[in-house]
C-alpha positions in Angstrom: -18.0 -150.5 -105.5 -18.0 -150.7 -101.9 -16.5 -153.6 -100.2 -15.7 -151.9 -97.0 -18.7 -153.2 -95.3 -21.1 -156.1 -95.3 -22.3 -157.5 -98.8 -25.5 -159.3 -99.6 -25.5 -162.5 -101.1 -26.5 -162.2 -104.8 -25.7 -158.6 -104.6 -23.6 -156.8 -107.6 -20.5 -157.0 -105.3 -21.2 -160.8 -104.8 -21.7 -161.4 -108.3 -18.3 -159.7 -109.1 -16.8 -162.1 -106.4 -18.4 -165.0 -108.2 -16.9 -164.0 -111.5 -13.4 -163.7 -110.0 -13.7 -167.2 -108.8 -15.0 -168.5 -111.8 -12.4 -167.1 -113.8 -9.5 -168.4 -111.5 -11.1 -172.0 -111.8 -11.5 -171.7 -115.5 -7.9 -170.5 -116.0 -6.6 -173.0 -113.6 -8.7 -176.2 -115.0 -7.2 -175.0 -118.6 -3.7 -175.0 -117.3 -3.9 -178.6 -115.6 -5.7 -179.9 -118.9 -2.8 -178.8 -120.9 -0.1 -179.9 -118.6 -2.0 -183.1 -117.2 0.9 -185.4 -118.7 3.7 -182.9 -117.1 4.2 -184.3 -113.7 6.7 -181.6 -112.8 4.4 -178.8 -113.7 1.5 -180.4 -112.1 3.6 -181.1 -108.8 5.0 -177.3 -108.9 1.4 -176.0 -109.1 0.1 -178.3 -106.2 3.1 -176.7 -103.9 2.4 -173.4 -104.8 -1.4 -173.5 -104.2 -0.7 -175.3 -100.9 1.7 -172.8 -99.8 -1.0 -170.1 -100.4 -3.4 -172.1 -98.8 -1.6 -172.5 -95.5 -0.7 -168.7 -95.5 -4.3 -167.6 -96.1 -5.4 -170.3 -93.5 -3.4 -168.9 -90.7 -4.2 -165.5 -91.6 -8.0 -166.1 -91.9 -7.9 -167.9 -88.5 -6.0 -165.2 -86.8 -8.3 -162.4 -88.5 -11.5 -164.4 -86.8 -10.3 -164.9 -83.6 -8.8 -161.4 -83.2 -12.4 -160.1 -84.4 -14.1 -162.3 -82.2 -12.5 -161.4 -78.9 -12.0 -157.6 -79.9 -15.9 -157.3 -80.6 -16.7 -159.3 -77.4 -18.6 -161.9 -79.6 -20.8 -164.1 -77.1 -22.3 -167.5 -78.6 -25.2 -169.4 -76.5 -23.8 -172.7 -75.6 -26.7 -175.0 -74.7 -28.0 -172.1 -72.4 -24.4 -170.7 -71.4 -22.9 -167.6 -72.4 -19.2 -168.3 -74.0 -16.9 -166.0 -75.6 -13.9 -166.6 -77.7 -10.3 -167.3 -76.7 -6.7 -167.7 -78.6 -7.2 -171.4 -78.6 -10.0 -170.8 -81.1 -7.4 -170.3 -83.6 -7.6 -174.3 -84.0 -9.7 -175.6 -87.0 -13.4 -175.5 -85.3 -15.3 -176.8 -88.8 -14.8 -179.4 -91.4 -13.5 -176.8 -94.2 -11.0 -175.3 -91.5 -9.8 -178.9 -90.5 -9.5 -180.1 -94.0 -7.9 -176.5 -95.1 -4.8 -177.4 -92.5 -4.2 -180.8 -93.4 -4.5 -180.8 -97.2 -1.3 -178.7 -97.5 1.0 -180.8 -95.6 -0.3 -183.9 -97.5 1.0 -182.1 -100.6 4.2 -181.2 -99.1 5.1 -184.5 -97.9 4.1 -186.0 -101.4 1.5 -188.3 -99.7 -1.4 -187.4 -101.8 -1.7 -190.3 -104.2 -4.3 -192.5 -103.2 -4.4 -191.0 -99.8 -7.3 -192.3 -97.5 -7.9 -188.9 -95.7 -8.4 -187.1 -99.0 -10.6 -190.0 -99.9 -12.6 -189.2 -97.0 -13.0 -185.5 -97.2 -12.8 -184.8 -101.0 -16.6 -184.4 -101.1 -16.5 -181.8 -98.3 -13.6 -179.6 -100.1 -15.7 -179.7 -103.2 -18.9 -178.8 -101.3 -17.2 -175.9 -99.6 -15.8 -174.5 -102.8 -19.2 -174.5 -104.3 -21.4 -173.1 -101.3 -18.7 -170.5 -100.5 -19.0 -169.4 -104.2 -22.7 -169.4 -104.7 -24.1 -168.7 -101.0 -21.1 -167.6 -98.6 -23.9 -166.4 -96.3 -21.4 -164.8 -93.6 -20.5 -161.9 -96.1 -23.7 -160.4 -94.9 -22.5 -160.7 -91.2 -19.1 -159.7 -91.4 -17.2 -156.8 -93.1 -15.8 -158.0 -96.4 -12.3 -156.3 -96.1 -11.7 -158.1 -92.6 -9.6 -161.4 -93.6 -11.9 -163.5 -91.9 -14.4 -163.2 -94.7 -12.4 -162.6 -97.9 -9.8 -165.3 -96.6 -12.4 -167.7 -95.8 -13.8 -167.5 -99.3 -10.2 -167.7 -100.8 -8.8 -170.9 -98.8 -12.5 -172.8 -99.7 -11.7 -172.0 -103.3 -8.1 -173.0 -103.3 -8.8 -176.0 -101.2 -11.5 -177.2 -103.6 -9.6 -176.5 -106.7 -6.4 -178.7 -105.2 -9.0 -181.6 -104.9 -10.3 -181.1 -108.3 -6.5 -181.1 -109.5 -6.1 -184.2 -107.7 -9.1 -185.7 -109.6 -8.2 -185.0 -113.1 -4.8 -186.4 -112.6 -6.3 -189.6 -111.0 -3.8 -189.4 -108.0 -7.3 -189.2 -106.0 -9.9 -192.1 -107.3 -12.6 -192.2 -104.9 -14.2 -195.7 -105.0 -17.7 -196.6 -103.8 -16.6 -199.5 -101.7 -14.7 -196.9 -99.5 -17.8 -194.9 -98.8 -17.4 -195.6 -95.2 -14.2 -193.3 -95.1 -16.0 -190.2 -95.1 -18.6 -191.1 -91.9 -15.2 -192.4 -90.1 -13.7 -188.8 -90.9 -16.6 -187.0 -89.9 -16.8 -188.7 -86.5 -13.2 -188.2 -85.7 -13.6 -184.5 -86.5 -16.6 -184.2 -84.4 -14.7 -185.9 -81.7 -12.0 -183.4 -82.0 -14.6 -180.5 -81.9 -16.3 -181.9 -78.5 -12.5 -181.8 -77.2 -12.3 -178.1 -78.1 -15.9 -177.6 -76.5 -15.2 -179.3 -73.3 -11.6 -178.8 -72.6 -10.4 -175.6 -74.5 -13.8 -173.6 -73.8 -14.6 -173.1 -77.5 -18.1 -171.3 -78.0 -18.7 -173.3 -80.9 -17.1 -176.3 -82.9 -18.0 -178.2 -86.1 -21.7 -176.7 -85.6 -22.2 -179.0 -82.6 -23.9 -176.2 -80.4 -25.6 -174.2 -83.4 -26.2 -174.5 -86.9 -23.9 -173.6 -89.7 -26.4 -171.0 -91.0 -28.0 -169.0 -87.9 -31.5 -169.7 -87.4 -31.6 -172.6 -90.4 -32.2 -175.8 -88.4 -31.5 -178.1 -91.5 -27.8 -176.7 -91.1 -27.2 -178.4 -87.4 -24.8 -180.8 -87.4 -27.0 -183.8 -87.6 -28.1 -182.8 -91.0 -24.8 -181.9 -92.3 -23.4 -185.1 -91.9 -26.1 -187.0 -93.6 -25.8 -184.5 -96.3 -21.9 -184.8 -96.5 -22.5 -188.5 -96.6 -25.2 -188.6 -99.1 -23.4 -186.2 -101.5 -20.1 -188.2 -101.1 -21.7 -191.3 -102.2 -23.3 -189.8 -105.2 -19.9 -188.1 -106.2 -18.3 -191.6 -106.1 -20.9 -193.2 -108.1 -20.2 -190.1 -110.8 -16.4 -190.3 -110.4 -15.9 -193.8 -110.7 -17.7 -193.8 -114.2 -15.7 -190.6 -115.2 -12.3 -192.0 -114.0 -13.0 -195.4 -115.5 -12.8 -194.0 -118.9 
């Protein structure tokens, strides 16, 4: 089975990747369910996952920038042509920003009722789902490059950490705090503008181009509205579930 080139979504290889992810999630959730009252075990699990997350995140960002520079990728930036530089190792998307911050919140044991986590939990879960079901970049980048396989892994681990925190009720999103999410989105986009203007990024937080090339509905405005709507719906559901 060839994983050395690009892979089409919903191909045999992609279904195999989905099977591995689902297996990991099922085994992980069973473990959490059995140990949910054993604080020490849950804390150890969170630490281990966070170490994996930060290591994979760093490797993924290095791979992404290296290949982008090596292959001289050029992005249209509002009519101007821009290439990549090593500043681009900084997070330039919602998921990469969250994937960098979450491990340190865990390391410093600041995850209980953390406002940042409550602001971004829905994006982490959505990142897990979309990068399992439709990681469209696997058809654009060779699967063996760490920027591809690493992106899938860190989305899954980050989303799983959030699910664990929801299961333990260390994270309890409340409907009345719905405004946390648009505030967090605004701050991240402001950071993206800084990257574009002062660090010469060709792209950041989908400000200059859609998340999925050629799909206008994945431009930054639509993404932000979608995140907020999904976040509110999830808050409604989670408040019901966690109140039981």
